[in-house]
N, C-alpha and C positions, 0 to 999 in steps of 0.2 A: 524392423523397428529402430528406432533412432536411439543412438547411445546417449545417455546422460552427462553432460560436461560441467564440472564445476569449477568456477573460477575463484580461486582464493587469494591469490597474490593482489595487493592493492592497485597495481597499475593494470593488471589483467581485469580487474573488475570494473575499473574506471574506463577503460577503452571498450570494453564491452556494453556498459551502460549507455556510453557515449553514442555507440552504433544503435541503440534502442532510444536515442534522443532523452536519455533520463541521466540523473545523477543521484550521488549518495543523499545529499541533501533532501531532496523530495521525497525520497523513500523513508526517511527518517521522519522529517515532518509528518507524513501520512500517517506514520505509526503513534507518533505522539498524539496527534489530533484523536485516533481512535481510541487510544487509552485514557485520554482526558473524558471522553464521552463515557467510557466503560465504567471508569470511576464514579460517576454519576449514579450508576445503577444501584438499586436497593433491593434487599432480601423478597421485596414484593414484586419484582420482575419475575416472570415465569424462567424458568431453568433453559428452556430451549431458546428463549429470546436472547438470554445472556451469554450463550454460546456463539451465537451468530452476530452478536453486537460487533464484536472485534473485526471480523472479516467485512462486514457491511460498510461499517464506518471507516474502515481503513481505504476500501474502494472508493467510497463517496468522496474522501478528502483528497486521494490521488487524483482523481477527476476534477475537483476543485483546483488544485495547483497545475494540473497541466492542461485544462483546456483555455486558460488565458495564455498559454506559451503556443495556443494553435493546435494543440493534439485534440483530435476528435475521438472521445470513444463512445461505445455502444451502450446507450443506457437502457436500462429496463430489465 
């Protein structure tokens, strides 16, 4: 089993994200987009849908931001 490694020093986080061809801002922007979508939900939306929305919209936003950079993710 692989051990979990937590990067908490800013320089270590940035270096690890760079290895993954990511940066903090793209992650922040993806979460902001997802939260804006989630904020539009009403009490009429089913609870199950409400709980999945943040995850689904975060992934969609992350793909929206990364595909133009040349990153190709698995859709579907």
